[in-house]
MARRO-359447 format. One record per atom (N, C-alpha, C): residue number from 1; residue in one letter; y, z, x; atom name. Coordinates in steps of 0.05 Angstrom, whole numbers, plus 32768, in hexadecimal, padded with zeros to 4 digits. Example, Ala and Ser with C-alpha at 12.3 -4.5 7.8 and 13.67 -1.06 7.14 Angstrom:
# residues 2
> i; aa; v; w; u; at
> 1; A; 7F8E; 809C; 8108; N
> 1; A; 7FA6; 809C; 80F6; CA
> 1; A; 7FBE; 809C; 8108; C
> 2; S; 7FD3; 808E; 8101; N
> 2; S; 7FEB; 808F; 8111; CA
> 2; S; 8001; 809D; 8102; C
END
This chain:
# residues 162
> i; aa; v; w; u; at
> 1; M; 81D7; 806A; 7E85; N
> 1; M; 81B8; 806B; 7E92; CA
> 1; M; 81A9; 8072; 7E78; C
> 2; D; 8193; 805E; 7E7B; N
> 2; D; 817D; 805C; 7E67; CA
> 2; D; 816C; 8074; 7E6F; C
> 3; K; 8170; 808A; 7E5E; N
> 3; K; 815E; 80A1; 7E60; CA
> 3; K; 8141; 809A; 7E65; C
> 4; N; 8138; 808B; 7E4C; N
> 4; N; 811D; 8080; 7E4B; CA
> 4; N; 8111; 8073; 7E5D; C
> 5; K; 8120; 8060; 7E6A; N
> 5; K; 811A; 8051; 7E7F; CA
> 5; K; 8111; 8061; 7E9A; C
> 6; Y; 8124; 8072; 7E9E; N
> 6; Y; 8122; 8083; 7EB6; CA
> 6; Y; 810D; 8096; 7EB5; C
> 7; S; 8109; 80A1; 7E97; N
> 7; S; 80F3; 80B4; 7E95; CA
> 7; S; 80D3; 80A8; 7E98; C
> 8; Q; 80D5; 808E; 7E8D; N
> 8; Q; 80BD; 807F; 7E92; CA
> 8; Q; 80B7; 8078; 7EAF; C
> 9; G; 80CC; 8072; 7EBD; N
> 9; G; 80C5; 806D; 7ED8; CA
> 9; G; 80BF; 8089; 7EEA; C
> 10; L; 80C9; 809D; 7EE0; N
> 10; L; 80C3; 80B5; 7EEF; CA
> 10; L; 80A3; 80BD; 7EE7; C
> 11; I; 809D; 80B7; 7ED0; N
> 11; I; 807F; 80BA; 7ECD; CA
> 11; I; 806E; 80A9; 7EDA; C
> 12; E; 8077; 8092; 7EDB; N
> 12; E; 8065; 807A; 7EEC; CA
> 12; E; 8064; 8083; 7F09; C
> 13; L; 807A; 8090; 7F12; N
> 13; L; 8074; 8098; 7F2F; CA
> 13; L; 8064; 80AF; 7F2E; C
> 14; Y; 8066; 80BF; 7F21; N
> 14; Y; 8052; 80D8; 7F1D; CA
> 14; Y; 8035; 80D2; 7F1C; C
> 15; Q; 8033; 80C1; 7F08; N
> 15; Q; 8015; 80BC; 7F02; CA
> 15; Q; 800C; 80A6; 7F14; C
> 16; G; 801C; 809A; 7F23; N
> 16; G; 8011; 808B; 7F3A; CA
> 16; G; 800A; 8099; 7F53; C
> 17; E; 8019; 80B2; 7F54; N
> 17; E; 800C; 80C5; 7F6A; CA
> 17; E; 7FF1; 80D3; 7F62; C
> 18; I; 7FEC; 80D8; 7F4A; N
> 18; I; 7FD6; 80DE; 7F3F; CA
> 18; I; 7FBE; 80C9; 7F44; C
> 19; L; 7FC2; 80B1; 7F3C; N
> 19; L; 7FB2; 809C; 7F41; CA
> 19; L; 7FAB; 809C; 7F61; C
> 20; G; 7FBA; 809A; 7F74; N
> 20; G; 7FB8; 8099; 7F8A; CA
> 20; G; 7FAC; 80B2; 7F97; C
> 21; E; 7FAE; 80CA; 7F90; N
> 21; E; 7FA1; 80E3; 7F97; CA
> 21; E; 7F87; 80E1; 7F93; C
> 22; V; 7F82; 80D8; 7F78; N
> 22; V; 7F64; 80D2; 7F70; CA
> 22; V; 7F53; 80C1; 7F84; C
> 23; L; 7F63; 80A6; 7F83; N
> 23; L; 7F53; 8092; 7F97; CA
> 23; L; 7F50; 809C; 7FAE; C
> 24; F; 7F61; 80A7; 7FC1; N
> 24; F; 7F59; 80AD; 7FD8; CA
> 24; F; 7F48; 80CB; 7FDD; C
> 25; N; 7F4B; 80D9; 7FC9; N
> 25; N; 7F35; 80EF; 7FCB; CA
> 25; N; 7F1A; 80DD; 7FC1; C
> 26; E; 7F15; 80CC; 7FB2; N
> 26; E; 7EFF; 80BF; 7FB1; CA
> 26; E; 7EF3; 80AE; 7FCB; C
> 27; M; 7F09; 80A0; 7FD6; N
> 27; M; 7F04; 8095; 7FF0; CA
> 27; M; 7EF3; 80A3; 8003; C
> 28; L; 7EFC; 80BC; 8002; N
> 28; L; 7EF4; 80D2; 801A; CA
> 28; L; 7ED1; 80D5; 801A; C
> 29; S; 7ECA; 80C9; 7FFF; N
> 29; S; 7EA8; 80C9; 7FFD; CA
> 29; S; 7E9C; 80B2; 8007; C
> 30; I; 7EB1; 809B; 8007; N
> 30; I; 7EA3; 8083; 8010; CA
> 30; I; 7EA5; 807D; 802B; C
> 31; Y; 7EB9; 8082; 803A; N
> 31; Y; 7EBD; 807D; 8054; CA
> 31; Y; 7EBB; 8094; 8064; C
> 32; E; 7EA7; 8092; 8078; N
> 32; E; 7E9E; 80AD; 8087; CA
> 32; E; 7EA5; 80AD; 80A4; C
> 33; E; 7EAC; 8098; 80B2; N
> 33; E; 7EBD; 8096; 80CA; CA
> 33; E; 7ED0; 80A9; 80D0; C
> 34; P; 7ECC; 80BB; 80E4; N
> 34; P; 7EE3; 80CE; 80E5; CA
> 34; P; 7F00; 80C0; 80E0; C
> 35; D; 7F08; 80AC; 80F3; N
> 35; D; 7F22; 809E; 80F2; CA
> 35; D; 7F27; 809A; 80D6; C
> 36; Q; 7F18; 808E; 80C3; N
> 36; Q; 7F1E; 8086; 80AA; CA
> 36; Q; 7F21; 809F; 809A; C
> 37; Q; 7F0F; 80B4; 809D; N
> 37; Q; 7F12; 80CC; 8090; CA
> 37; Q; 7F2D; 80D7; 8091; C
> 38; Y; 7F39; 80D8; 80AE; N
> 38; Y; 7F50; 80E4; 80B6; CA
> 38; Y; 7F67; 80D1; 809F; C
> 39; K; 7F66; 80BB; 80A5; N
> 39; K; 7F7C; 80A9; 8096; CA
> 39; K; 7F79; 80A7; 807A; C
> 40; I; 7F63; 80AB; 806D; N
> 40; I; 7F67; 80AF; 8051; CA
> 40; I; 7F70; 80CF; 804B; C
> 41; S; 7F6A; 80DD; 805B; N
> 41; S; 7F6F; 80FD; 8057; CA
> 41; S; 7F8F; 80FC; 8055; C
> 42; V; 7F99; 80F3; 8066; N
> 42; V; 7FB9; 80EC; 8070; CA
> 42; V; 7FC6; 80DF; 8052; C
> 43; L; 7FBA; 80C6; 804B; N
> 43; L; 7FC5; 80BB; 8030; CA
> 43; L; 7FC0; 80D2; 801D; C
> 44; L; 7FAC; 80DF; 8019; N
> 44; L; 7FA2; 80EF; 8003; CA
> 44; L; 7FBF; 8105; 8009; C
> 45; Q; 7FC0; 810D; 801D; N
> 45; Q; 7FD9; 8123; 801F; CA
> 45; Q; 7FF3; 811B; 8016; C
> 46; L; 7FFC; 80FF; 801F; N
> 46; L; 800F; 80F3; 8013; CA
> 46; L; 8015; 80F3; 7FF9; C
> 47; E; 7FFD; 80EC; 7FEA; N
> 47; E; 7FFD; 80EB; 7FC9; CA
> 47; E; 8003; 8107; 7FC1; C
> 48; T; 7FF6; 811A; 7FCD; N
> 48; T; 7FF9; 8136; 7FBE; CA
> 48; T; 8012; 8141; 7FC3; C
> 49; E; 801A; 813E; 7FD8; N
> 49; E; 8037; 8146; 7FE1; CA
> 49; E; 804D; 813E; 7FD0; C
> 50; T; 8047; 8121; 7FCC; N
> 50; T; 805B; 8111; 7FBA; CA
> 50; T; 805A; 8119; 7F9D; C
> 51; K; 8042; 811D; 7F94; N
> 51; K; 803F; 8124; 7F7C; CA
> 51; K; 804C; 8143; 7F78; C
> 52; A; 804C; 8152; 7F8A; N
> 52; A; 805A; 816B; 7F84; CA
> 52; A; 8073; 816D; 7F83; C
> 53; R; 807F; 8159; 7F9A; N
> 53; R; 809A; 8153; 7F98; CA
> 53; R; 80A8; 814B; 7F80; C
> 54; L; 8097; 813A; 7F74; N
> 54; L; 80A3; 812E; 7F57; CA
> 54; L; 80A2; 8143; 7F42; C
> 55; R; 8092; 815B; 7F46; N
> 55; R; 8091; 8168; 7F2C; CA
> 55; R; 80A8; 8176; 7F28; C
> 56; P; 80B8; 817F; 7F3B; N
> 56; P; 80D5; 818D; 7F31; CA
> 56; P; 80E7; 8178; 7F20; C
> 57; V; 80E4; 8162; 7F29; N
> 57; V; 80F6; 814A; 7F1E; CA
> 57; V; 80EA; 8147; 7F02; C
> 58; M; 80D1; 8146; 7EFF; N
> 58; M; 80C7; 813E; 7EE6; CA
> 58; M; 80C8; 815A; 7ED4; C
> 59; M; 80C7; 816F; 7ED9; N
> 59; M; 80CB; 818B; 7ECE; CA
> 59; M; 80EB; 8187; 7EC0; C
> 60; A; 80FE; 8181; 7ED4; N
> 60; A; 8118; 8183; 7ECE; CA
> 60; A; 8121; 816A; 7EBD; C
> 61; A; 810F; 8159; 7EB6; N
> 61; A; 8116; 8141; 7EA7; CA
> 61; A; 8106; 814B; 7E8C; C
> 62; G; 80F4; 815D; 7E89; N
> 62; G; 80E8; 8162; 7E72; CA
> 62; G; 80D0; 814F; 7E6D; C
> 63; L; 80C2; 814B; 7E86; N
> 63; L; 80AE; 813B; 7E81; CA
> 63; L; 8094; 8146; 7E85; C
> 64; D; 807F; 8139; 7E7C; N
> 64; D; 8062; 8148; 7E7E; CA
> 64; D; 8058; 8148; 7E9A; C
> 65; L; 804D; 815E; 7E9D; N
> 65; L; 8041; 815F; 7EBC; CA
> 65; L; 8023; 8158; 7EC1; C
> 66; R; 801A; 8159; 7EA8; N
> 66; R; 7FFF; 8156; 7EA7; CA
> 66; R; 7FF6; 813A; 7EAF; C
> 67; E; 7FDA; 8138; 7EBA; N
> 67; E; 7FCE; 8121; 7ECA; CA
> 67; E; 7FC2; 810E; 7EB0; C
> 68; Q; 7FCF; 80FA; 7EB1; N
> 68; Q; 7FC4; 80E6; 7E97; CA
> 68; Q; 7FA6; 80DB; 7EA4; C
> 69; Q; 7F95; 80DE; 7E93; N
> 69; Q; 7F79; 80D6; 7E95; CA
> 69; Q; 7F76; 80BC; 7EA1; C
> 70; A; 7F89; 80A8; 7E90; N
> 70; A; 7F8F; 808B; 7E9C; CA
> 70; A; 7F90; 8087; 7EBA; C
> 71; S; 7FA0; 8095; 7EC0; N
> 71; S; 7FA6; 8099; 7EDE; CA
> 71; S; 7F91; 80A2; 7EF2; C
> 72; R; 7F86; 80B5; 7EE9; N
> 72; R; 7F6C; 80C1; 7EF7; CA
> 72; R; 7F56; 80A7; 7EFA; C
> 73; K; 7F52; 809C; 7EDF; N
> 73; K; 7F3F; 808A; 7EDF; CA
> 73; K; 7F44; 806D; 7EEE; C
> 74; M; 7F5D; 8067; 7EF0; N
> 74; M; 7F67; 8055; 7F02; CA
> 74; M; 7F61; 8055; 7F21; C
> 75; G; 7F66; 8071; 7F26; N
> 75; G; 7F5C; 8075; 7F45; CA
> 75; G; 7F3D; 8075; 7F48; C
> 76; M; 7F30; 807F; 7F31; N
> 76; M; 7F16; 8083; 7F34; CA
> 76; M; 7F05; 8061; 7F33; C
> 77; D; 7F12; 8054; 7F23; N
> 77; D; 7F08; 8036; 7F21; CA
> 77; D; 7F0C; 802A; 7F3A; C
> 78; M; 7F28; 802D; 7F44; N
> 78; M; 7F2C; 8022; 7F5E; CA
> 78; M; 7F1B; 802B; 7F77; C
> 79; A; 7F13; 8044; 7F77; N
> 79; A; 7F01; 804D; 7F8B; CA
> 79; A; 7EE6; 8044; 7F86; C
> 80; A; 7EE0; 803F; 7F6E; N
> 80; A; 7EC4; 8037; 7F68; CA
> 80; A; 7EBD; 8016; 7F75; C
> 81; A; 7ED8; 800A; 7F6D; N
> 81; A; 7ED8; 7FEB; 7F78; CA
> 81; A; 7ED7; 7FE9; 7F98; C
> 82; M; 7EDC; 8002; 7FA6; N
> 82; M; 7ED5; 7FFE; 7FC3; CA
> 82; M; 7EBD; 8007; 7FCB; C
> 83; Q; 7EAE; 8012; 7FBE; N
> 83; Q; 7E8E; 8019; 7FC2; CA
> 83; Q; 7E84; 8001; 7FD4; C
> 84; G; 7E75; 8006; 7FEC; N
> 84; G; 7E6A; 7FF1; 7FF3; CA
> 84; G; 7E7A; 7FD8; 8005; C
> 85; K; 7E94; 7FDD; 8001; N
> 85; K; 7EAB; 7FCD; 8011; CA
> 85; K; 7EB0; 7FD2; 802E; C
> 86; S; 7EB4; 7FC0; 803E; N
> 86; S; 7EB7; 7FC9; 805A; CA
> 86; S; 7ED6; 7FD5; 8055; C
> 87; W; 7EDF; 7FE1; 806E; N
> 87; W; 7EF3; 7FED; 8072; CA
> 87; W; 7F0D; 7FD7; 806D; C
> 88; Q; 7F0A; 7FC5; 8079; N
> 88; Q; 7F1C; 7FAE; 807B; CA
> 88; Q; 7F1F; 7FA2; 805D; C
> 89; E; 7F0C; 7F9E; 8051; N
> 89; E; 7F0B; 7F95; 8032; CA
> 89; E; 7F1B; 7FAA; 801C; C
> 90; T; 7F16; 7FC8; 8024; N
> 90; T; 7F25; 7FDA; 801A; CA
> 90; T; 7F44; 7FDA; 801E; C
> 91; M; 7F49; 7FD4; 8039; N
> 91; M; 7F62; 7FD3; 803E; CA
> 91; M; 7F70; 7FBA; 8031; C
> 92; T; 7F61; 7FA7; 802F; N
> 92; T; 7F6A; 7F90; 801D; CA
> 92; T; 7F73; 7F94; 8002; C
> 93; M; 7F5D; 7FA4; 7FF7; N
> 93; M; 7F65; 7FB1; 7FD7; CA
> 93; M; 7F7C; 7FC1; 7FD9; C
> 94; V; 7F7D; 7FD4; 7FEB; N
> 94; V; 7F94; 7FE3; 7FEA; CA
> 94; V; 7FAF; 7FD6; 7FEC; C
> 95; L; 7FB0; 7FC3; 8000; N
> 95; L; 7FC7; 7FB3; 8002; CA
> 95; L; 7FCC; 7FA5; 7FE9; C
> 96; G; 7FBA; 7F95; 7FDC; N
> 96; G; 7FBD; 7F89; 7FC5; CA
> 96; G; 7FC4; 7F99; 7FAA; C
> 97; A; 7FBF; 7FB4; 7FAA; N
> 97; A; 7FC2; 7FC3; 7F94; CA
> 97; A; 7FE3; 7FD2; 7F9A; C
> 98; V; 7FED; 7FD2; 7FB0; N
> 98; V; 8002; 7FE3; 7FB8; CA
> 98; V; 8019; 7FCF; 7FBA; C
> 99; K; 8013; 7FBD; 7FC2; N
> 99; K; 802A; 7FA8; 7FD0; CA
> 99; K; 803D; 7FA3; 7FB4; C
> 100; P; 802F; 7F9C; 7F9C; N
> 100; P; 8044; 7F9C; 7F82; CA
> 100; P; 8050; 7FAF; 7F7B; C
> 101; V; 8047; 7FC7; 7F84; N
> 101; V; 8052; 7FE2; 7F75; CA
> 101; V; 806A; 7FE8; 7F8A; C
> 102; V; 806D; 7FDF; 7F9D; N
> 102; V; 808B; 7FE4; 7FAB; CA
> 102; V; 80A1; 7FD7; 7F9D; C
> 103; D; 809F; 7FBD; 7F95; N
> 103; D; 80B1; 7FB3; 7F84; CA
> 103; D; 80B7; 7FC0; 7F69; C
> 104; H; 80A1; 7FCA; 7F5F; N
> 104; H; 80A5; 7FD9; 7F46; CA
> 104; H; 80B3; 7FF2; 7F48; C
> 105; Y; 80AB; 8000; 7F5E; N
> 105; Y; 80B6; 8016; 7F65; CA
> 105; Y; 80D7; 8014; 7F6B; C
> 106; R; 80E1; 7FFE; 7F7A; N
> 106; R; 80F8; 7FF8; 7F7B; CA
> 106; R; 8108; 7FF4; 7F62; C
> 107; E; 80FB; 7FE7; 7F52; N
> 107; E; 810D; 7FE7; 7F34; CA
> 107; E; 810D; 8002; 7F2A; C
> 108; I; 80F6; 8011; 7F29; N
> 108; I; 80F8; 802E; 7F22; CA
> 108; I; 8111; 8040; 7F2F; C
> 109; A; 8112; 803D; 7F4A; N
> 109; A; 8123; 804A; 7F57; CA
> 109; A; 813F; 803F; 7F51; C
> 110; A; 8144; 8028; 7F4B; N
> 110; A; 815F; 801D; 7F40; CA
> 110; A; 8161; 802A; 7F24; C
> 111; S; 8153; 8033; 7F17; N
> 111; S; 8155; 803C; 7EF9; CA
> 111; S; 815D; 805D; 7EFC; C
> 112; L; 8156; 8066; 7F12; N
> 112; L; 8159; 8087; 7F0F; CA
> 112; L; 8176; 808B; 7F12; C
> 113; P; 817F; 80A2; 7F05; N
> 113; P; 819C; 80AE; 7F07; CA
> 113; P; 819E; 80B5; 7F24; C
> 114; E; 81B7; 80B5; 7F2B; N
> 114; E; 81C5; 80B5; 7F48; CA
> 114; E; 81B5; 80CF; 7F54; C
> 115; K; 81B2; 80E1; 7F46; N
> 115; K; 81A4; 80FF; 7F4E; CA
> 115; K; 818D; 80FA; 7F59; C
> 116; Y; 817C; 80E6; 7F52; N
> 116; Y; 8162; 80E1; 7F5A; CA
> 116; Y; 815D; 80CB; 7F6B; C
> 117; S; 8178; 80C0; 7F73; N
> 117; S; 8174; 80A3; 7F85; CA
> 117; S; 8164; 80A6; 7F9C; C
> 118; E; 816A; 80C3; 7FAA; N
> 118; E; 815B; 80C3; 7FC4; CA
> 118; E; 813C; 80C6; 7FBD; C
> 119; L; 8138; 80D1; 7FA8; N
> 119; L; 811A; 80D0; 7FA1; CA
> 119; L; 810F; 80B9; 7F9B; C
> 120; G; 811A; 80A8; 7F8E; N
> 120; G; 8113; 808A; 7F87; CA
> 120; G; 810E; 807D; 7FA1; C
> 121; K; 8122; 807C; 7FB2; N
> 121; K; 8121; 8071; 7FCF; CA
> 121; K; 8109; 807A; 7FDE; C
> 122; S; 8103; 8096; 7FE0; N
> 122; S; 80ED; 80A2; 7FEC; CA
> 122; S; 80D2; 8097; 7FDC; C
> 123; M; 80D2; 808D; 7FC6; N
> 123; M; 80BA; 8086; 7FB9; CA
> 123; M; 80B5; 806B; 7FBF; C
> 124; V; 80C8; 8056; 7FC5; N
> 124; V; 80C7; 803F; 7FD1; CA
> 124; V; 80BC; 803F; 7FEF; C
> 125; I; 80C8; 8054; 7FFA; N
> 125; I; 80C3; 8059; 801B; CA
> 125; I; 80A0; 805C; 801C; C
> 126; H; 809A; 8070; 800B; N
> 126; H; 8082; 807B; 8007; CA
> 126; H; 806A; 8064; 8000; C
> 127; E; 8073; 8055; 7FEE; N
> 127; E; 8060; 8041; 7FE5; CA
> 127; E; 805E; 802A; 8000; C
> 128; Q; 8072; 8024; 8008; N
> 128; Q; 8075; 8010; 801E; CA
> 128; Q; 8067; 8018; 8038; C
> 129; A; 8067; 8035; 803C; N
> 129; A; 8056; 803E; 8050; CA
> 129; A; 8037; 8037; 804A; C
> 130; I; 8032; 8039; 8033; N
> 130; I; 8011; 8032; 802E; CA
> 130; I; 800F; 8014; 8034; C
> 131; V; 801F; 8005; 8029; N
> 131; V; 8020; 7FEC; 802F; CA
> 131; V; 801B; 7FE1; 8053; C
> 132; D; 802C; 7FF3; 805E; N
> 132; D; 8030; 7FEB; 807B; CA
> 132; D; 8017; 7FF5; 8084; C
> 133; F; 800D; 800E; 807D; N
> 133; F; 7FF4; 8019; 808B; CA
> 133; F; 7FDD; 8002; 8085; C
> 134; A; 7FD2; 7FFB; 806A; N
> 134; A; 7FC2; 7FE6; 806B; CA
> 134; A; 7FC7; 7FCC; 8078; C
> 135; E; 7FDE; 7FC5; 807A; N
> 135; E; 7FE5; 7FAC; 8087; CA
> 135; E; 7FDE; 7FB1; 80A9; C
> 136; L; 7FE6; 7FC4; 80B3; N
> 136; L; 7FDD; 7FCC; 80CE; CA
> 136; L; 7FC1; 7FCF; 80D5; C
> 137; E; 7FB2; 7FDA; 80C4; N
> 137; E; 7F96; 7FDD; 80C1; CA
> 137; E; 7F8A; 7FC2; 80C2; C
> 138; L; 7F97; 7FB1; 80B5; N
> 138; L; 7F86; 7F91; 80B2; CA
> 138; L; 7F91; 7F86; 80CD; C
> 139; A; 7FA4; 7F8D; 80DA; N
> 139; A; 7FAA; 7F7D; 80F0; CA
> 139; A; 7FA3; 7F88; 810C; C
> 140; G; 7F91; 7F9E; 8107; N
> 140; G; 7F84; 7FA3; 811F; CA
> 140; G; 7F92; 7FBC; 8129; C
> 141; K; 7FA9; 7FC9; 811D; N
> 141; K; 7FB9; 7FD7; 812C; CA
> 141; K; 7FB2; 7FF9; 8121; C
> 142; Q; 7F99; 7FFE; 8122; N
> 142; Q; 7F90; 8019; 8119; CA
> 142; Q; 7F9D; 802F; 8127; C
> 143; N; 7FA6; 8030; 813D; N
> 143; N; 7FAE; 8044; 8150; CA
> 143; N; 7FC9; 804C; 8144; C
> 144; I; 7FD9; 803C; 8135; N
> 144; I; 7FF5; 8042; 812D; CA
> 144; I; 7FF6; 803F; 8108; C
> 145; S; 7FDD; 8034; 8103; N
> 145; S; 7FE2; 8032; 80E3; CA
> 145; S; 7FEF; 804A; 80D0; C
> 146; I; 7FE3; 805F; 80D8; N
> 146; I; 7FE7; 8079; 80C6; CA
> 146; I; 8004; 8087; 80CD; C
> 147; D; 8012; 8077; 80E3; N
> 147; D; 8029; 8089; 80EA; CA
> 147; D; 8040; 808C; 80D4; C
> 148; G; 8043; 807A; 80C8; N
> 148; G; 8055; 8078; 80B5; CA
> 148; G; 8050; 808A; 809F; C
> 149; I; 803A; 808D; 8096; N
> 149; I; 8030; 80A1; 807F; CA
> 149; I; 8033; 80BB; 808B; C
> 150; T; 8028; 80C4; 80A2; N
> 150; T; 8029; 80DF; 80AE; CA
> 150; T; 8048; 80E6; 80B2; C
> 151; A; 805C; 80D3; 80B7; N
> 151; A; 8073; 80DB; 80BB; CA
> 151; A; 8084; 80E6; 80A0; C
> 152; Q; 8078; 80DF; 808A; N
> 152; Q; 8082; 80EB; 8072; CA
> 152; Q; 8076; 8109; 8068; C
> 153; L; 8064; 810F; 8078; N
> 153; L; 8050; 8124; 806F; CA
> 153; L; 8067; 8140; 8077; C
> 154; H; 8067; 8155; 806A; N
> 154; H; 8071; 816D; 8069; CA
> 154; H; 805A; 817E; 8074; C
> 155; N; 8043; 817D; 806F; N
> 155; N; 802C; 8187; 8073; CA
> 155; N; 8019; 8178; 8083; C
> 156; K; 801C; 8175; 809B; N
> 156; K; 800B; 815D; 80AE; CA
> 156; K; 7FF1; 8169; 80B3; C
> 157; L; 7FDC; 8155; 80B1; N
> 157; L; 7FC1; 815A; 80B4; CA
> 157; L; 7FBD; 8157; 80D3; C
> 158; T; 7FAA; 8164; 80DA; N
> 158; T; 7F9F; 815E; 80FB; CA
> 158; T; 7F84; 8152; 80F7; C
> 159; Y; 7F83; 813B; 810B; N
> 159; Y; 7F6E; 812D; 8111; CA
> 159; Y; 7F58; 813B; 811F; C
> 160; L; 7F3E; 813D; 8116; N
> 160; L; 7F2D; 814C; 811D; CA
> 160; L; 7F16; 8137; 811E; C
> 161; A; 7F0B; 812C; 8136; N
> 161; A; 7EF6; 811D; 8137; CA
> 161; A; 7EDE; 812C; 812F; C
> 162; K; 7EC6; 8120; 8122; N
> 162; K; 7EB1; 812D; 811D; CA
> 162; K; 7E9D; 812D; 812F; C
END
């Protein structure tokens, strides 16, 4: 087992959650419709919970828990690119950004030691759920699009229309 390879993979997983957390946090300032706010908040919750779930593994592997500025900047830059875009255009951007990540996360999951195999699989499921969400939004299935994300949350959010 190549410790450097799986350590780098864990770092990528962790920093990816930081990027997503920043992105969805910033999106809350861009989209103000109650349904969109709720869905973005659920995505933000998923990123936050997943980041927290990765911390013990990072710590056990002796890896740095600090948020890299590059990850934060990428999230900010992605959100800035969404300014002035329609929800549909943004969903297309999200889909384009996350779809290739699913295959990369499969590679990372395959490189992890056996004791982290469930974590690796859950990270692939996590990213695939974001792809599914964007695809369902684009297909006009907004009533069920967030269900796959919500199902992964330990601390579920309540929808409150404004």
